[in-house]
TINUPA-892165 format. One record per residue (C-alpha): x, y, z; chain; residue in three letters; residue number from 0. Coordinates in steps of 0.5 Angstrom, whole numbers, plus 500, padded with zeros to 3 digits. Example, Ala and Ser with C-alpha at 12.3 -4.5 7.8 and 13.67 -1.06 7.14 Angstrom:
2
+-----+-----+-----+-------+-----+-----+
:  c1 :  c2 :  c3 : chain : res :   n :
+-----+-----+-----+-------+-----+-----+
: 525 : 491 : 516 :     A : ALA :   0 :
: 527 : 498 : 514 :     A : SER :   1 :
+-----+-----+-----+-------+-----+-----+
***
This chain:
219
+-----+-----+-----+-------+-----+-----+
:  c1 :  c2 :  c3 : chain : res :   n :
+-----+-----+-----+-------+-----+-----+
: 500 : 500 : 500 :     A : MET :   0 :
: 506 : 505 : 501 :     A : SER :   1 :
: 508 : 504 : 494 :     A : ASP :   2 :
: 501 : 504 : 491 :     A : VAL :   3 :
: 501 : 510 : 496 :     A : SER :   4 :
: 507 : 514 : 492 :     A : HIS :   5 :
: 506 : 512 : 485 :     A : GLU :   6 :
: 499 : 515 : 485 :     A : LEU :   7 :
: 501 : 521 : 489 :     A : ARG :   8 :
: 506 : 524 : 484 :     A : THR :   9 :
: 500 : 524 : 479 :     A : PRO :  10 :
: 496 : 527 : 483 :     A : LEU :  11 :
: 500 : 533 : 486 :     A : THR :  12 :
: 502 : 534 : 478 :     A : ILE :  13 :
: 495 : 534 : 476 :     A : ALA :  14 :
: 492 : 539 : 482 :     A : LYS :  15 :
: 499 : 544 : 480 :     A : GLY :  16 :
: 496 : 545 : 474 :     A : HIS :  17 :
: 489 : 546 : 475 :     A : ILE :  18 :
: 492 : 551 : 480 :     A : GLN :  19 :
: 495 : 554 : 474 :     A : VAL :  20 :
: 488 : 556 : 471 :     A : LEU :  21 :
: 484 : 558 : 478 :     A : ASP :  22 :
: 490 : 563 : 478 :     A : LYS :  23 :
: 490 : 566 : 472 :     A : MET :  24 :
: 486 : 572 : 472 :     A : LYS :  25 :
: 486 : 572 : 464 :     A : VAL :  26 :
: 486 : 566 : 461 :     A : ARG :  27 :
: 490 : 564 : 454 :     A : ASP :  28 :
: 487 : 559 : 451 :     A : PRO :  29 :
: 492 : 557 : 448 :     A : ALA :  30 :
: 495 : 556 : 456 :     A : LEU :  31 :
: 489 : 553 : 457 :     A : VAL :  32 :
: 489 : 547 : 452 :     A : ARG :  33 :
: 497 : 546 : 454 :     A : SER :  34 :
: 495 : 545 : 461 :     A : GLU :  35 :
: 488 : 541 : 460 :     A : HIS :  36 :
: 492 : 535 : 455 :     A : ALA :  37 :
: 498 : 535 : 462 :     A : LEU :  38 :
: 493 : 534 : 466 :     A : VAL :  39 :
: 488 : 529 : 462 :     A : LEU :  40 :
: 496 : 526 : 461 :     A : GLU :  41 :
: 497 : 525 : 468 :     A : GLU :  42 :
: 489 : 522 : 470 :     A : LEU :  43 :
: 491 : 517 : 463 :     A : ASP :  44 :
: 497 : 516 : 468 :     A : ARG :  45 :
: 493 : 514 : 474 :     A : MET :  46 :
: 489 : 509 : 470 :     A : ASN :  47 :
: 495 : 505 : 467 :     A : ARG :  48 :
: 497 : 504 : 474 :     A : LEU :  49 :
: 490 : 503 : 477 :     A : VAL :  50 :
: 489 : 497 : 471 :     A : GLY :  51 :
: 496 : 494 : 472 :     A : ASP :  52 :
: 494 : 493 : 480 :     A : LEU :  53 :
: 489 : 490 : 478 :     A : LEU :  54 :
: 491 : 485 : 474 :     A : THR :  55 :
: 496 : 483 : 480 :     A : LEU :  56 :
: 490 : 483 : 485 :     A : ALA :  57 :
: 487 : 479 : 480 :     A : ARG :  58 :
: 494 : 474 : 478 :     A : ALA :  59 :
: 493 : 469 : 483 :     A : GLY :  60 :
: 485 : 469 : 482 :     A : ARG :  61 :
: 482 : 463 : 477 :     A : ALA :  62 :
: 478 : 467 : 473 :     A : ASP :  63 :
: 484 : 471 : 471 :     A : LEU :  64 :
: 485 : 467 : 464 :     A : LEU :  65 :
: 481 : 465 : 459 :     A : ARG :  66 :
: 484 : 460 : 455 :     A : ARG :  67 :
: 484 : 456 : 448 :     A : GLU :  68 :
: 489 : 453 : 442 :     A : ASP :  69 :
: 493 : 459 : 440 :     A : VAL :  70 :
: 498 : 459 : 434 :     A : ASP :  71 :
: 505 : 460 : 437 :     A : LEU :  72 :
: 508 : 462 : 430 :     A : ASN :  73 :
: 501 : 467 : 429 :     A : ALA :  74 :
: 503 : 470 : 436 :     A : LEU :  75 :
: 510 : 472 : 434 :     A : LEU :  76 :
: 509 : 474 : 427 :     A : ARG :  77 :
: 503 : 479 : 430 :     A : GLY :  78 :
: 508 : 482 : 436 :     A : LEU :  79 :
: 514 : 483 : 431 :     A : VAL :  80 :
: 509 : 487 : 427 :     A : GLY :  81 :
: 507 : 492 : 432 :     A : GLN :  82 :
: 514 : 493 : 434 :     A : GLY :  83 :
: 516 : 499 : 430 :     A : PRO :  84 :
: 509 : 502 : 433 :     A : HIS :  85 :
: 514 : 502 : 440 :     A : LEU :  86 :
: 518 : 504 : 437 :     A : ALA :  87 :
: 521 : 505 : 430 :     A : ALA :  88 :
: 529 : 506 : 430 :     A : ASP :  89 :
: 529 : 500 : 433 :     A : ARG :  90 :
: 532 : 493 : 428 :     A : GLN :  91 :
: 525 : 489 : 430 :     A : TRP :  92 :
: 527 : 482 : 428 :     A : ARG :  93 :
: 524 : 474 : 428 :     A : LEU :  94 :
: 529 : 470 : 430 :     A : GLU :  95 :
: 525 : 463 : 430 :     A : SER :  96 :
: 518 : 461 : 432 :     A : VAL :  97 :
: 516 : 453 : 435 :     A : PRO :  98 :
: 509 : 451 : 431 :     A : GLY :  99 :
: 504 : 448 : 434 :     A : GLY : 100 :
: 498 : 451 : 439 :     A : THR : 101 :
: 498 : 452 : 447 :     A : VAL : 102 :
: 493 : 452 : 451 :     A : GLY : 103 :
: 493 : 460 : 454 :     A : ALA : 104 :
: 490 : 467 : 454 :     A : ASP : 105 :
: 492 : 470 : 448 :     A : GLN : 106 :
: 490 : 476 : 451 :     A : ASP : 107 :
: 494 : 476 : 457 :     A : ARG : 108 :
: 500 : 473 : 454 :     A : LEU : 109 :
: 500 : 479 : 449 :     A : THR : 110 :
: 500 : 483 : 454 :     A : GLN : 111 :
: 506 : 480 : 457 :     A : ALA : 112 :
: 509 : 480 : 451 :     A : PHE : 113 :
: 508 : 489 : 450 :     A : LEU : 114 :
: 511 : 489 : 457 :     A : ASN : 115 :
: 518 : 485 : 456 :     A : LEU : 116 :
: 518 : 489 : 448 :     A : MET : 117 :
: 517 : 496 : 452 :     A : GLN : 118 :
: 522 : 494 : 456 :     A : ASN : 119 :
: 527 : 493 : 451 :     A : ALA : 120 :
: 525 : 499 : 448 :     A : VAL : 121 :
: 527 : 502 : 453 :     A : ALA : 122 :
: 533 : 499 : 455 :     A : HIS : 123 :
: 536 : 500 : 447 :     A : THR : 124 :
: 538 : 506 : 443 :     A : ARG : 125 :
: 537 : 507 : 436 :     A : ALA : 126 :
: 539 : 502 : 431 :     A : GLY : 127 :
: 539 : 496 : 436 :     A : ASP : 128 :
: 537 : 489 : 435 :     A : HIS : 129 :
: 530 : 487 : 439 :     A : ILE : 130 :
: 528 : 480 : 437 :     A : VAL : 131 :
: 523 : 475 : 439 :     A : LEU : 132 :
: 523 : 467 : 438 :     A : GLY : 133 :
: 521 : 461 : 441 :     A : GLY : 134 :
: 523 : 454 : 441 :     A : GLU : 135 :
: 521 : 447 : 444 :     A : TRP : 136 :
: 524 : 444 : 450 :     A : ILE : 137 :
: 520 : 437 : 452 :     A : GLY : 138 :
: 513 : 439 : 453 :     A : ALA : 139 :
: 514 : 447 : 455 :     A : HIS : 140 :
: 516 : 452 : 450 :     A : VAL : 141 :
: 520 : 457 : 451 :     A : ASP : 142 :
: 518 : 465 : 448 :     A : LEU : 143 :
: 522 : 471 : 449 :     A : TRP : 144 :
: 525 : 477 : 447 :     A : VAL : 145 :
: 532 : 479 : 447 :     A : ARG : 146 :
: 535 : 485 : 445 :     A : ASP : 147 :
: 542 : 488 : 444 :     A : SER : 148 :
: 542 : 493 : 448 :     A : GLY : 149 :
: 545 : 495 : 456 :     A : GLU : 150 :
: 544 : 488 : 460 :     A : GLY : 151 :
: 543 : 488 : 467 :     A : MET : 152 :
: 548 : 487 : 473 :     A : SER : 153 :
: 547 : 480 : 477 :     A : PRO : 154 :
: 544 : 485 : 482 :     A : GLU : 155 :
: 539 : 488 : 478 :     A : VAL : 156 :
: 538 : 482 : 475 :     A : ALA : 157 :
: 536 : 478 : 481 :     A : ASN : 158 :
: 530 : 484 : 482 :     A : ARG : 159 :
: 527 : 485 : 476 :     A : VAL : 160 :
: 521 : 482 : 476 :     A : PHE : 161 :
: 520 : 485 : 483 :     A : GLU : 162 :
: 513 : 489 : 483 :     A : ARG : 163 :
: 516 : 496 : 484 :     A : PHE : 164 :
: 522 : 495 : 483 :     A : TYR : 165 :
: 526 : 500 : 478 :     A : ARG : 166 :
: 533 : 499 : 477 :     A : GLY : 167 :
: 539 : 504 : 476 :     A : PRO : 168 :
: 536 : 510 : 472 :     A : GLY : 169 :
: 530 : 506 : 470 :     A : GLY : 170 :
: 526 : 513 : 471 :     A : GLU : 171 :
: 529 : 516 : 466 :     A : GLN : 172 :
: 530 : 510 : 461 :     A : GLN : 173 :
: 523 : 511 : 461 :     A : GLY : 174 :
: 521 : 506 : 466 :     A : ALA : 175 :
: 513 : 507 : 468 :     A : ARG : 176 :
: 511 : 504 : 475 :     A : PHE : 177 :
: 515 : 498 : 476 :     A : GLY : 178 :
: 510 : 494 : 475 :     A : LEU : 179 :
: 511 : 492 : 468 :     A : GLY : 180 :
: 516 : 486 : 469 :     A : LEU : 181 :
: 512 : 483 : 475 :     A : ALA : 182 :
: 506 : 483 : 470 :     A : ILE : 183 :
: 509 : 478 : 466 :     A : VAL : 184 :
: 512 : 474 : 471 :     A : SER : 185 :
: 504 : 474 : 474 :     A : ALA : 186 :
: 503 : 472 : 467 :     A : VAL : 187 :
: 507 : 466 : 466 :     A : ALA : 188 :
: 506 : 464 : 473 :     A : GLU : 189 :
: 498 : 464 : 472 :     A : ALA : 190 :
: 499 : 459 : 466 :     A : HIS : 191 :
: 503 : 454 : 471 :     A : GLY : 192 :
: 510 : 456 : 467 :     A : GLY : 193 :
: 516 : 462 : 469 :     A : SER : 194 :
: 519 : 468 : 467 :     A : ALA : 195 :
: 526 : 469 : 467 :     A : ARG : 196 :
: 532 : 473 : 465 :     A : VAL : 197 :
: 539 : 471 : 461 :     A : GLU : 198 :
: 544 : 477 : 461 :     A : THR : 199 :
: 551 : 480 : 463 :     A : GLY : 200 :
: 552 : 488 : 463 :     A : GLU : 201 :
: 554 : 489 : 457 :     A : GLY : 202 :
: 552 : 483 : 453 :     A : LYS : 203 :
: 544 : 485 : 452 :     A : GLY : 204 :
: 538 : 481 : 455 :     A : ALA : 205 :
: 534 : 475 : 454 :     A : ARG : 206 :
: 527 : 476 : 457 :     A : PHE : 207 :
: 524 : 468 : 457 :     A : VAL : 208 :
: 517 : 466 : 457 :     A : LEU : 209 :
: 516 : 458 : 460 :     A : ARG : 210 :
: 510 : 455 : 458 :     A : LEU : 211 :
: 507 : 448 : 461 :     A : PRO : 212 :
: 503 : 445 : 454 :     A : SER : 213 :
: 500 : 438 : 454 :     A : SER : 214 :
: 498 : 440 : 446 :     A : ARG : 215 :
: 503 : 440 : 441 :     A : LYS : 216 :
: 501 : 441 : 433 :     A : THR : 217 :
: 507 : 441 : 427 :     A : GLU : 218 :
+-----+-----+-----+-------+-----+-----+
***
């Protein structure tokens, strides 16, 4: 609750400050009013995203979090790679490998988890860096991953990166929102009976892997 209060206090304070600016104006400049209005809406949107993320995490242990269906893994990965340029047009997006087959999973939640991983990769790479998606079957499990050629992270950061509200060094400057994105990735993986892990090293980029169990595999 302390972490949640801290995260909500900032956008509330900013929104209140912009409204107070308008209240103090004797003569309102239409351009300034539009600018302040846009900034207040931006902070309200920020709070809305935070509440949505918290709701996902609060429901993570409940049976109704997932709506399982047969998810075509190749189609899922190809669709996600296609969304990459919309997140960052100056990164090199590529599909490394496709596993084939289907898995019984919630496609919307998997998409949510992967978009979080892709946004995280954007935050820790620079223009021209590679962000690569892929997957492969490992026995009765399927590994799906997002790999980047960015800065990587130290063992200390890697050990905490899936914690709620955790931001690594410089996280806010690099585009981290609330420190909940990777916690959601882990929660989605665990809700499917799987796990999430990161393989990384300083200066070696990072590879985030979702391992999902499945009794169904088709070629």
